Residue, then its C-alpha position, 0 to 999 in steps of 0.5 A: m500499499n505504501l508503494i502505491k501512495n509513493l508512486s501516485y505521489r511521485i507521479y503528482a510531483l513530477a506532473v507539477c514540475f512538468v507543467t511549471l516548467i512549461c509555464s516558465a518556458i512560455a512566460t520566458g518567451v513572453v518576457l523576451y519579446n517584451f524586452e524587444a518591445i521595450a527597446a524598439p517598439v517600432l518593430t513590435v507595434d501593430s501594423m495598423s498603427y505603424n502604417a497609419h503614422q507613416s504619412i500625413d495622407a495615411f494619418r488623415m484617413s486613420q482612426y488617429y486623426a479624429q479618434g473615431r469621434v464625429g465632430m472631434a479633431l486634433v488641436p495642438g496645445r489642447p488637453f489630452l483626452g482619449r489615447g493621449v492625443p490633444m483634442v477639442d470639440i468642434p461644433q457639428t458643421g458641414a465638411e466645408e465649415t470645419p476649420a482646416i489644419s495645415d499640412e505642417e500642423l497635421d505633420e506635427l500631430r502625426i508625429n505626436s500621435y506616433e510618439s504616444v502610440l509608441t510610448g503606450h506600446r512600450r508601457n504595456a510591454i513593461q506591464r506584461t513583462i511584470r505579469s510574466t516574471i511573476v508567473i516565472l517566479v511562482s512556476l519556479s518556486l512550485f517546481f522547486i518545492h515538488w522537485r524536492l518532494v520527488k528527491r525525498s520520495n526517491q530517498l525513502d525508497g532507496 
């Protein structure tokens, strides 16, 4: 009876060790990717955001220009709302009555918006790194506890 208990005990401990190693391996891959996102967010930011900021025309047609809100436009020097892009209410008027923004102002807004996107992406990568590091620490602590139990079980049999 003791052998059966010991065998099931070992199988449980080894199964926990196996699962924690898999979790640690996956979390380590996530951490490495996030380090890249922190160091060079331009390489890991999503394609839609990247492409929307590559030219004035692409920016003008993107969600970043009006943030998907009718009657809203980006205006330099205004308070930050939404995604951290300066915005102000424009009265609901026809398209021909909407105040025009010069290409120079629009280019400045595009650059500021792009920097905001990269800063947000970098911040998200830092948050994911913290979460994944916690997963690694918990997984490794469980691994070492259960690995010791397996070794102790082997010593009792041997």
